[in-house]
DRENBANU-162009 format. One record per residue (C-alpha): x, y, z; residue number from 1; residue in three letters. Coordinates in nm, 4 decimals, m for minus. Each point is the difference from the previous one (the first is absolute). Example, Ala and Ser with C-alpha at 12.3 -4.5 7.8 and 13.67 -1.06 7.14 Angstrom:
<atoms>
        px        py        pz   nr  rest
    1.2300   m0.4500    0.7800    1   Ala
    0.1370    0.3440   m0.0660    2   Ser
</atoms>
This chain:
<atoms>
        px        py        pz   nr  rest
   m0.5320   m1.6834   m0.7924    1   Met
    0.2799   m0.2559   m0.1598    2   Thr
    0.3148    0.2113    0.0448    3   Asp
    0.1150   m0.0332    0.3594    4   Asn
    0.3393    0.0603   m0.0211    5   Arg
    0.0085    0.2749    0.1989    6   Thr
   m0.2465   m0.0970    0.2012    7   Val
    0.1013   m0.0921    0.3681    8   Asp
   m0.2840   m0.2058    0.1263    9   Arg
    0.0484    0.0656    0.3406   10   Glu
   m0.0292    0.3638   m0.0064   11   Glu
   m0.3156   m0.0319   m0.2330   12   Ile
   m0.1513   m0.2442    0.2987   13   Asp
    0.0731    0.2403    0.2476   14   Arg
   m0.1960    0.2813   m0.1463   15   Phe
   m0.2867   m0.2209   m0.1469   16   Ser
   m0.0623   m0.0185    0.3837   17   Thr
   m0.0830    0.3644   m0.0029   18   Ile
   m0.3697   m0.0102   m0.2634   19   Gly
   m0.2295    0.2391    0.0337   20   Ala
    0.1818    0.2114    0.2800   21   Glu
    0.2422    0.1892   m0.2793   22   Trp
   m0.2812    0.2367    0.0307   23   Trp
   m0.0177    0.0474    0.3832   24   Asp
    0.1882    0.3370    0.0327   25   Pro
    0.1109   m0.0944    0.4116   26   Glu
    0.0460   m0.3860   m0.1052   27   Gly
    0.2935   m0.1902   m0.1362   28   Pro
    0.0831    0.2531   m0.2785   29   Met
   m0.0003    0.2503    0.2299   30   Arg
    0.3165    0.1879   m0.1262   31   Pro
   m0.1035   m0.0593   m0.4032   32   Leu
   m0.2652    0.2183    0.0901   33   His
    0.1879    0.2380    0.2196   34   Arg
    0.2511   m0.0057   m0.3590   35   Leu
   m0.2866    0.0428   m0.2045   36   Ser
    0.0025    0.3500   m0.0568   37   Pro
    0.3577    0.0525   m0.0193   38   Phe
    0.0336   m0.2365   m0.2660   39   Arg
   m0.2750    0.1372   m0.2181   40   Thr
    0.0997    0.3544   m0.0080   41   Ala
    0.3794   m0.1458   m0.0705   42   Trp
   m0.0976   m0.1976   m0.2617   43   Ile
   m0.2186    0.2792   m0.2077   44   Trp
    0.2695    0.2536    0.0915   45   Gln
    0.2035   m0.2575   m0.2228   46   Gln
   m0.1860   m0.0326   m0.2547   47   Cys
   m0.0934    0.3615   m0.0390   48   Ala
    0.3992    0.0609    0.0282   49   Thr
    0.0799   m0.2819   m0.3060   50   Leu
   m0.2629   m0.0808   m0.1607   51   Leu
   m0.0832    0.3742   m0.0242   52   Asp
   m0.3644   m0.0050    0.1968   53   Arg
   m0.2171    0.2358    0.1911   54   Pro
    0.1448    0.0944    0.3027   55   Val
   m0.3335    0.1470    0.1350   56   Ala
   m0.3688    0.0866   m0.1146   57   Gly
   m0.0491   m0.2554   m0.2268   58   Ala
   m0.3165   m0.2768    0.1548   59   Asp
    0.2217   m0.2953   m0.1932   60   Arg
    0.3916    0.0462   m0.0123   61   Pro
    0.1062   m0.3445   m0.1230   62   Leu
   m0.2679   m0.0151   m0.2582   63   Asp
    0.0899   m0.1944   m0.3073   64   Gly
    0.2991   m0.2073    0.1422   65   Leu
   m0.0115   m0.3581    0.0684   66   Thr
    0.1202   m0.0511    0.3452   67   Leu
    0.1392   m0.3914    0.2053   68   Leu
   m0.0432   m0.0172    0.3702   69   Asp
    0.2538   m0.3216    0.0915   70   Ile
   m0.0652   m0.1643    0.3405   71   Gly
   m0.3265    0.2367   m0.0063   72   Cys
   m0.1826   m0.2375    0.3390   73   Gly
   m0.3199    0.1553    0.0626   74   Gly
    0.0373    0.3032   m0.2326   75   Gly
    0.1289    0.2943    0.2042   76   Leu
    0.2026    0.1326   m0.2729   77   Val
   m0.2066   m0.0734   m0.2946   78   Ser
   m0.3111    0.1112    0.0799   79   Glu
    0.1249    0.4046    0.0256   80   Pro
    0.1685   m0.0937   m0.2942   81   Met
   m0.2589   m0.0551   m0.1747   82   Ala
   m0.1628    0.2915    0.1684   83   Glu
    0.2862    0.2463   m0.1201   84   Leu
   m0.1700   m0.1346   m0.3661   85   Gly
    0.2649   m0.2833   m0.0812   86   Ala
   m0.1187   m0.3458   m0.1372   87   Ala
    0.1027   m0.2167    0.3033   88   Val
    0.0828   m0.3957   m0.0731   89   Thr
    0.1240   m0.0882    0.3552   90   Gly
    0.1635   m0.3696    0.0348   91   Ile
    0.0423   m0.1991    0.3174   92   Asp
    0.1130   m0.3627    0.0620   93   Ala
   m0.2312    0.0092    0.2806   94   Asp
   m0.3819   m0.1403   m0.0467   95   Glu
   m0.0783    0.1343    0.3158   96   Lys
    0.0990    0.2959   m0.0730   97   Gly
   m0.1214    0.0480   m0.3154   98   Ile
   m0.3303   m0.0705    0.0582   99   Ala
    0.0180    0.2820    0.2433  100   Ala
    0.0846    0.2588   m0.2461  101   Ala
   m0.2536   m0.0740   m0.3103  102   Lys
   m0.2591   m0.0151    0.3506  103   Ala
    0.0835    0.3547    0.1206  104   His
    0.0530    0.1352   m0.3534  105   Ala
   m0.3719   m0.1373   m0.0854  106   Ala
   m0.1516    0.1888    0.3342  107   Asp
    0.2117    0.3531   m0.1362  108   Ser
   m0.1566   m0.0263   m0.3939  109   Gly
    0.3882   m0.0717   m0.0994  110   Leu
    0.1079   m0.1266   m0.2846  111   Glu
    0.3288   m0.1992    0.0511  112   Ile
    0.1155   m0.3264   m0.1626  113   Asp
    0.0853   m0.2443    0.3040  114   Tyr
    0.1993   m0.3154   m0.0778  115   Arg
    0.1512   m0.2885    0.1661  116   Cys
    0.2998   m0.0101   m0.1747  117   Ala
    0.3742    0.1035   m0.0390  118   Thr
    0.2140    0.2584   m0.1435  119   Ser
    0.1610   m0.3089   m0.1647  120   Gly
   m0.3874   m0.1064   m0.1658  121   Asp
   m0.0444    0.3440   m0.1056  122   Leu
    0.3260   m0.0017   m0.2139  123   Leu
   m0.1247   m0.3276   m0.1143  124   Ala
   m0.3097    0.1597   m0.1923  125   Glu
    0.2153    0.3279   m0.1481  126   Gly
   m0.1368    0.2785    0.2223  127   Leu
    0.1928    0.3048    0.1409  128   Ser
   m0.0989    0.2936    0.1212  129   Phe
    0.0592    0.3585    0.0305  130   Asp
    0.0437    0.0227    0.4115  131   Ile
    0.1091   m0.3338    0.2064  132   Val
   m0.0339    0.0178    0.3493  133   Leu
    0.1724   m0.2572    0.2338  134   Ala
   m0.0108    0.1456    0.3532  135   Leu
    0.1077   m0.2099    0.3022  136   Glu
   m0.0217   m0.2720   m0.2143  137   Ile
    0.3697   m0.0720   m0.1148  138   Ile
    0.0867   m0.1476    0.3419  139   Glu
   m0.1980   m0.2697    0.0137  140   His
    0.0770   m0.1659   m0.3380  141   Thr
    0.1908   m0.3056   m0.0358  142   Ala
    0.2254    0.1344   m0.2612  143   Asp
    0.0038    0.4147    0.0084  144   Pro
    0.2623    0.0324   m0.2948  145   Met
   m0.2029   m0.2237   m0.2003  146   Leu
   m0.3194    0.2268    0.0971  147   Phe
    0.1935    0.3370   m0.0849  148   Gln
    0.0613   m0.1747   m0.3211  149   Glu
   m0.3777   m0.0917   m0.0387  150   Glu
   m0.1071    0.3691    0.1342  151   Val
    0.2320    0.1945   m0.2449  152   Ala
   m0.1406   m0.2038   m0.3172  153   Ala
   m0.3662    0.0612    0.0872  154   Leu
    0.1115    0.3818    0.0201  155   Cys
   m0.0810    0.1893   m0.3578  156   Lys
    0.2789    0.1958   m0.1711  157   Pro
    0.0178    0.3221    0.1599  158   Gly
   m0.2136   m0.1529    0.2865  159   Gly
    0.0284    0.0580    0.3618  160   Leu
    0.0845   m0.3262    0.3118  161   Val
   m0.0731    0.1388    0.3446  162   Ile
    0.1225   m0.2528    0.2440  163   Ala
    0.0617    0.0576    0.3769  164   Ser
    0.1211   m0.2878    0.2753  165   Thr
    0.1733    0.0172    0.3550  166   Leu
    0.3822    0.0672   m0.0331  167   Asn
    0.2596   m0.2130    0.1663  168   Arg
    0.1196    0.1800    0.2711  169   Thr
    0.0395   m0.0178    0.3415  170   Val
   m0.2931    0.2789    0.0675  171   Ala
   m0.2230   m0.2367   m0.2254  172   Ser
    0.0737   m0.3054    0.2390  173   Tyr
   m0.1107    0.2006    0.3154  174   Leu
   m0.2997    0.1799   m0.1754  175   Gly
   m0.1265   m0.2047   m0.2752  176   Gly
    0.0386   m0.2955    0.1964  177   Val
   m0.0258   m0.0148    0.3360  178   Leu
   m0.1716    0.3395    0.0851  179   Ala
   m0.2578   m0.0777   m0.3080  180   Ala
   m0.0533   m0.3260    0.1315  181   Glu
    0.0874   m0.0714    0.3676  182   Tyr
   m0.0101    0.3064    0.1314  183   Leu
   m0.2714    0.2136   m0.1774  184   Leu
   m0.1938   m0.2889   m0.1427  185   Gly
   m0.0983    0.1630   m0.3386  186   Trp
    0.0415   m0.2597   m0.2020  187   Val
    0.0012   m0.4087    0.1075  188   Pro
    0.3015   m0.1323    0.1154  189   Arg
    0.2093   m0.1788   m0.2591  190   Gly
   m0.0784    0.2137   m0.2927  191   Thr
    0.3365    0.1032   m0.0883  192   His
    0.3177   m0.1892   m0.0180  193   Asp
    0.2447    0.2869    0.0399  194   Trp
    0.2726   m0.2031   m0.1909  195   Arg
   m0.2312    0.0474   m0.3183  196   Lys
    0.0167    0.3803    0.0097  197   Phe
    0.1384    0.1673   m0.3007  198   Ile
    0.2462    0.2459    0.0018  199   Lys
   m0.0987    0.3597   m0.2175  200   Pro
    0.3492   m0.0847   m0.1641  201   Ser
   m0.1620   m0.3807   m0.0884  202   Glu
   m0.2948    0.1247   m0.0839  203   Met
    0.1537    0.2678   m0.2389  204   Ala
    0.2887   m0.2775   m0.1272  205   Ala
   m0.2347   m0.2625   m0.0729  206   Gly
   m0.2519    0.2639   m0.2186  207   Phe
    0.3157    0.1456   m0.1784  208   Arg
    0.0245   m0.3331   m0.2206  209   Pro
   m0.3460    0.0043   m0.1610  210   His
   m0.0100    0.4114   m0.1379  211   Gly
   m0.1231    0.1406    0.3830  212   Leu
    0.1778    0.3309    0.1119  213   Gly
   m0.0776    0.1701    0.3490  214   Ile
   m0.1752    0.2935   m0.0638  215   Arg
   m0.1401    0.0878    0.3980  216   Glu
    0.1100   m0.1416    0.3547  217   Met
   m0.1544    0.0718    0.3136  218   Ala
    0.0006   m0.1685    0.3507  219   Gly
   m0.3486   m0.0524    0.1440  220   Val
    0.0265    0.0894    0.3621  221   Ser
   m0.2963   m0.0620    0.2869  222   Trp
   m0.1065    0.3686    0.1448  223   Glu
   m0.1568   m0.1771    0.3391  224   Pro
   m0.1816    0.3358    0.0624  225   Thr
   m0.2572   m0.0343   m0.2547  226   Thr
    0.0387   m0.3943   m0.0503  227   Asp
    0.0767    0.0672   m0.3398  228   Ser
    0.2914    0.0061   m0.2695  229   Phe
    0.2415    0.2134   m0.1880  230   Arg
    0.2685    0.0458   m0.2258  231   Ala
    0.3179    0.0573    0.1827  232   Ser
    0.4375   m0.0567   m0.1398  233   Arg
   m0.0090   m0.2616    0.2893  234   Asp
    0.0372   m0.3512   m0.2564  235   Phe
    0.1035   m0.1700    0.3596  236   Ser
   m0.3563   m0.2122    0.0335  237   Ile
   m0.2391    0.0703   m0.3144  238   Asn
    0.0155    0.1463   m0.3325  239   Tyr
   m0.1351    0.0458   m0.3306  240   Ile
    0.1662    0.0425   m0.3783  241   Met
   m0.1086    0.1287   m0.3209  242   Ala
    0.1089   m0.1569   m0.2818  243   Phe
   m0.0400    0.1068   m0.3526  244   Arg
    0.0944   m0.2900   m0.3232  245   Lys
    0.1982    0.0961   m0.2742  246   Asp
   m0.2211    0.0271   m0.3286  247   Gly
</atoms>
């Protein structure tokens, strides 16, 4: 890892304490485990709609596509994408997270190219991908605008960028910080800095100069009766966006 311009070392150090607990569904990454089925289905749906891929009935609907998962952590999204057939590269600046991802992929019999690297490192190699995922990562970067520029550059013309994060609202402070960290204990205290949350308009504005236009957007809402997440029209806390690159 040589290009550290978007890396917030305090954020990386905080996540490095998780280590092997990435794959504990009741551990510190519990919310991401609950999010995983929704995110997998939503990403698949965008690929089906925008990249003309099968919606159902195919064992490997993403076969033949390259996918980059930025800030992959322990691989909670990378693995489902590999199971759908994509050739997956997962990167993270946290060595312990990458070690956990590699170990779990090996145990699962999945071939995933995990690297302790940044988006800038991959750009220096001249790499690009059909699909680039930036899920719950931009709010942890040191330079969000530079990060968005690098994400866009890593996406092939005609490809997809899918980004998700927390909106910067009163609701997200109450629900995403106070409730999630202090009342419910879903994530360790100090995981989020509300001031670094990104509004949907800011996300769109950051990608627009780099040839990325919005194609779909959804709020991500928790359903307490099933302890799961679903798409909604409520963007006040979590949201996810799909962008298509010109070309």
